PANUMI-958442 format. One record per residue (C-alpha): residue number from 0; residue in three letters; x, y, z. Coordinates in steps of 0.1 Angstrom, whole numbers, plus 5000, padded with zeros to 4 digits. Layout:
N
n,res,x,y,z
NUM,ala,X,Y,Z
...
% end
This chain:
341
n,res,x,y,z
0,met,5217,4903,4981
1,asn,5201,4869,4985
2,ile,5176,4868,4957
3,asp,5160,4835,4969
4,glu,5153,4851,5003
5,leu,5138,4882,4987
6,lys,5116,4861,4964
7,ser,5104,4840,4993
8,val,5094,4870,5014
9,ala,5077,4888,4985
10,ser,5058,4857,4976
11,ala,5047,4849,5012
12,ile,5032,4884,5015
13,val,5008,4878,4986
14,ala,5003,4841,4990
15,gln,4967,4826,4985
16,gln,4942,4851,4999
17,lys,4967,4874,5015
18,gly,4974,4911,5011
19,ile,4989,4940,5032
20,leu,4976,4962,5059
21,ala,4992,4996,5055
22,ala,4994,5010,5090
23,asp,5022,5034,5082
24,glu,5005,5067,5086
25,ser,5028,5096,5095
26,gly,5021,5117,5126
27,pro,5002,5144,5107
28,thr,4981,5119,5087
29,ile,4970,5098,5117
30,lys,4962,5130,5136
31,lys,4937,5138,5108
32,arg,4922,5103,5113
33,phe,4920,5108,5150
34,asp,4905,5143,5147
35,ala,4876,5127,5127
36,ile,4867,5106,5158
37,lys,4876,5134,5183
38,leu,4905,5115,5198
39,glu,4937,5133,5210
40,cys,4967,5121,5190
41,thr,4994,5111,5215
42,glu,5021,5084,5214
43,glu,5000,5062,5236
44,ser,4967,5066,5216
45,arg,4986,5058,5184
46,arg,5002,5028,5201
47,arg,4969,5016,5214
48,tyr,4952,5019,5181
49,arg,4979,5000,5163
50,glu,4977,4973,5190
51,ile,4940,4969,5184
52,leu,4947,4962,5147
53,leu,4977,4940,5152
54,thr,4961,4918,5179
55,thr,4929,4911,5161
56,glu,4924,4874,5160
57,gly,4919,4854,5129
58,val,4934,4877,5102
59,glu,4964,4855,5094
60,pro,4947,4839,5063
61,tyr,4942,4874,5049
62,ile,4971,4896,5060
63,gly,5005,4886,5048
64,gly,5023,4917,5058
65,val,5019,4950,5077
66,ile,5036,4982,5068
67,leu,5046,5001,5100
68,tyr,5058,5036,5107
69,asp,5091,5042,5124
70,glu,5075,5049,5157
71,thr,5052,5019,5155
72,leu,5081,4995,5147
73,arg,5097,5005,5180
74,gln,5065,5001,5200
75,ser,5051,4971,5219
76,cys,5019,4956,5231
77,ala,5008,4965,5266
78,glu,5022,4933,5279
79,gly,5056,4940,5264
80,thr,5059,4921,5232
81,pro,5074,4943,5204
82,phe,5049,4947,5175
83,ala,5074,4932,5150
84,glu,5078,4901,5172
85,leu,5041,4898,5176
86,leu,5035,4898,5139
87,thr,5063,4874,5132
88,arg,5050,4849,5157
89,arg,5016,4851,5139
90,gly,5032,4844,5105
91,ile,5026,4880,5094
92,ile,5057,4898,5079
93,pro,5066,4932,5094
94,gly,5074,4960,5070
95,ile,5084,4997,5073
96,lys,5077,5029,5055
97,val,5111,5045,5048
98,asp,5105,5076,5026
99,gly,5107,5111,5040
100,gly,5075,5124,5024
101,ala,5067,5143,4993
102,lys,5080,5179,4989
103,pro,5076,5204,4961
104,leu,5098,5197,4931
105,ala,5120,5226,4923
106,leu,5109,5246,4892
107,his,5079,5223,4887
108,ala,5049,5241,4900
109,gly,5022,5217,4912
110,glu,5045,5187,4912
111,lys,5063,5168,4940
112,ile,5094,5147,4947
113,thr,5097,5122,4976
114,glu,5127,5128,4998
115,gly,5146,5104,5022
116,leu,5175,5088,5003
117,asp,5202,5105,5025
118,gly,5211,5080,5052
119,leu,5187,5054,5040
120,arg,5213,5026,5038
121,asp,5220,5029,5076
122,arg,5183,5032,5084
123,leu,5175,5001,5064
124,gln,5202,4981,5083
125,glu,5186,4992,5116
126,tyr,5151,4984,5105
127,arg,5162,4949,5095
128,gln,5177,4944,5130
129,leu,5143,4956,5144
130,gly,5125,4928,5124
131,ala,5114,4945,5092
132,arg,5116,4923,5061
133,phe,5101,4946,5035
134,ala,5099,4984,5030
135,lys,5078,5010,5012
136,trp,5086,5042,4994
137,arg,5058,5063,4978
138,gly,5064,5084,4948
139,val,5036,5110,4944
140,ile,5025,5117,4908
141,glu,5002,5147,4905
142,ile,4979,5147,4875
143,asn,4956,5171,4857
144,glu,4938,5171,4824
145,ser,4967,5183,4803
146,asp,5002,5192,4813
147,ile,5009,5175,4846
148,pro,5027,5153,4852
149,ser,5058,5164,4833
150,thr,5081,5138,4820
151,ser,5109,5152,4842
152,ala,5088,5149,4874
153,ile,5080,5112,4865
154,gln,5117,5105,4858
155,ala,5128,5122,4891
156,asn,5104,5101,4912
157,ala,5112,5069,4892
158,his,5149,5074,4898
159,ala,5143,5079,4936
160,leu,5121,5048,4937
161,ala,5148,5027,4919
162,arg,5176,5039,4941
163,tyr,5155,5031,4972
164,ala,5147,4997,4959
165,ala,5184,4989,4952
166,leu,5193,4999,4987
167,cys,5166,4977,5001
168,gln,5177,4946,4981
169,glu,5213,4953,4991
170,val,5205,4947,5028
171,gly,5180,4918,5022
172,ile,5148,4938,5025
173,val,5120,4935,4999
174,pro,5111,4969,4984
175,ile,5075,4978,4977
176,val,5077,5003,4948
177,glu,5048,5027,4950
178,pro,5044,5052,4921
179,glu,5010,5067,4929
180,val,4991,5086,4903
181,leu,4968,5105,4925
182,met,4930,5100,4922
183,asp,4922,5137,4930
184,gly,4912,5160,4903
185,ser,4888,5160,4874
186,his,4907,5139,4848
187,asn,4889,5111,4832
188,ile,4898,5074,4832
189,glu,4915,5076,4798
190,arg,4938,5103,4810
191,cys,4946,5082,4841
192,glu,4954,5052,4819
193,ala,4977,5072,4797
194,val,4996,5087,4827
195,thr,4998,5055,4846
196,ser,5012,5038,4815
197,gln,5039,5064,4811
198,val,5048,5062,4848
199,leu,5051,5024,4849
200,glu,5072,5024,4817
201,ile,5097,5049,4832
202,val,5097,5033,4866
203,phe,5106,4998,4854
204,ala,5133,5013,4831
205,glu,5148,5030,4861
206,leu,5146,4999,4882
207,asp,5164,4979,4855
208,ala,5190,5006,4852
209,gln,5197,5004,4890
210,arg,5200,4966,4887
211,val,5169,4959,4909
212,ala,5159,4923,4907
213,phe,5122,4923,4896
214,glu,5118,4889,4913
215,gly,5126,4904,4947
216,met,5101,4934,4948
217,leu,5064,4942,4949
218,leu,5046,4969,4930
219,lys,5021,4991,4947
220,pro,5003,5010,4920
221,asn,4972,5031,4918
222,met,4941,5017,4900
223,val,4933,5032,4867
224,ile,4903,5053,4877
225,ala,4887,5087,4869
226,gly,4896,5116,4892
227,met,4872,5120,4922
228,lys,4860,5153,4907
229,cys,4853,5139,4872
230,ala,4817,5142,4861
231,gln,4820,5108,4843
232,gln,4829,5080,4867
233,ala,4838,5046,4852
234,asp,4820,5016,4865
235,val,4836,4987,4884
236,gln,4842,4966,4853
237,gln,4857,4995,4833
238,val,4882,5002,4861
239,ala,4892,4966,4863
240,glu,4897,4962,4826
241,ala,4916,4995,4822
242,thr,4938,4987,4851
243,met,4947,4952,4840
244,arg,4953,4963,4804
245,cys,4977,4989,4816
246,leu,4996,4966,4840
247,ala,4998,4938,4815
248,arg,5016,4961,4791
249,tyr,5042,4975,4814
250,val,5048,4952,4845
251,pro,5072,4924,4839
252,ala,5059,4889,4847
253,ala,5089,4883,4870
254,val,5073,4906,4896
255,pro,5060,4884,4924
256,gly,5029,4904,4931
257,ile,5009,4936,4927
258,val,4994,4951,4958
259,phe,4971,4980,4950
260,leu,4967,5012,4971
261,ser,4932,5023,4978
262,gly,4939,5060,4972
263,gly,4910,5075,4990
264,gln,4883,5051,4976
265,ser,4857,5039,5000
266,ala,4863,5005,5016
267,gln,4835,4990,4995
268,asp,4848,5004,4962
269,ala,4883,4993,4968
270,thr,4872,4958,4975
271,ala,4848,4957,4945
272,his,4875,4969,4921
273,leu,4900,4943,4934
274,asn,4874,4916,4931
275,ala,4866,4925,4895
276,met,4902,4924,4885
277,asn,4906,4889,4898
278,gln,4874,4878,4881
279,leu,4890,4887,4847
280,gly,4910,4855,4848
281,ala,4946,4845,4853
282,his,4972,4873,4854
283,pro,5010,4870,4852
284,trp,5013,4880,4889
285,pro,4991,4877,4920
286,val,4968,4908,4922
287,ser,4962,4918,4958
288,phe,4958,4948,4981
289,ser,4979,4971,5003
290,tyr,4952,4991,5018
291,gly,4953,5018,5046
292,arg,4922,5038,5047
293,ala,4901,5011,5029
294,leu,4909,4987,5057
295,gln,4910,5011,5086
296,ala,4883,5038,5081
297,pro,4854,5015,5092
298,val,4876,5004,5122
299,leu,4882,5039,5134
300,met,4845,5047,5132
301,ala,4837,5016,5152
302,trp,4863,5022,5179
303,lys,4860,5060,5183
304,gly,4888,5059,5208
305,leu,4867,5041,5235
306,glu,4879,5009,5252
307,gln,4843,4996,5254
308,asn,4843,4995,5215
309,val,4875,4975,5210
310,ala,4857,4942,5204
311,glu,4835,4958,5178
312,ala,4864,4975,5162
313,gln,4883,4943,5159
314,lys,4853,4925,5145
315,thr,4850,4952,5119
316,phe,4887,4949,5110
317,phe,4885,4912,5107
318,arg,4855,4915,5084
319,arg,4873,4939,5060
320,cys,4903,4917,5059
321,gln,4881,4887,5051
322,leu,4862,4905,5024
323,asn,4894,4917,5007
324,gly,4908,4881,5010
325,leu,4877,4870,4991
326,ala,4883,4898,4965
327,arg,4919,4886,4961
328,leu,4903,4853,4948
329,gly,4875,4870,4928
330,lys,4849,4856,4952
331,tyr,4836,4888,4968
332,asp,4800,4899,4964
333,ser,4787,4934,4975
334,ala,4758,4915,4991
335,met,4783,4904,5017
336,glu,4787,4939,5030
337,gly,4770,4942,5064
338,ala,4765,4904,5067
339,ser,4780,4885,5096
340,pro,4813,4866,5090
% end
């Protein structure tokens, strides 16, 4: 493990206004996205869609890294340039989703565990040869108003995240550690803060136990937010304050960056929340984004699978990258929505 190289890659991903495009949807997930615009989900339609995102001009100041799916890492632009090579040429760091998805956790009704550790060392070595310099593993933490998550479910997911992170660092790949407390459900923001606190405390204890260097990783947490079905939704400022309070207590200052997931929030809400966090003042670590849906949903609606809409789709993608880059600096204003770049 070359800790200096890991630190350099992690810091470059979140430098200045930069964040991450999460373009790592699995086959079933991207099919749902395509179904919404009535587009058949084929290998070529998936390739073309990712090509539209990755060839959008002018996003380099705002996108430091892109998380790809296994299929996408092996694909190329129409003219033959592999996607990983294209990104590297543009100064954008290629990454790869490596987990095998969340499955039911045995004897824990309603809870999940992420699989994929078997054979991961060999897969990581191959992904590095294909150009990936960072990876992502998502631990799914179900939440309700009382008894879920159980401590044992949190510990199981934290242990898997830590073992994954150690394997990444062993082969010179920066691990993104993603313990996601889900935003579904009717729990309030206080419940989310309590659970997120417990999750982060256990995750960093497991990372330390597995000898993961905090300086050579990135954290991809959920924001502290009320469940989507909760009658009492917190405002933007409350979300920002609760999230930063939680992270400041449990995330070591050595971590080079925090890149939030959007978790089903609207594009506008995810940007506004990130902006409010950065307006709170200096933090021990850069506070940025690793958005999938919040960057892509408007792009898909603009594209609709039609070649005549590609220019508009790329314009939409550029704008969302730009707005989140501003939020990364605390300089976004909701009045910018809909305005021309």
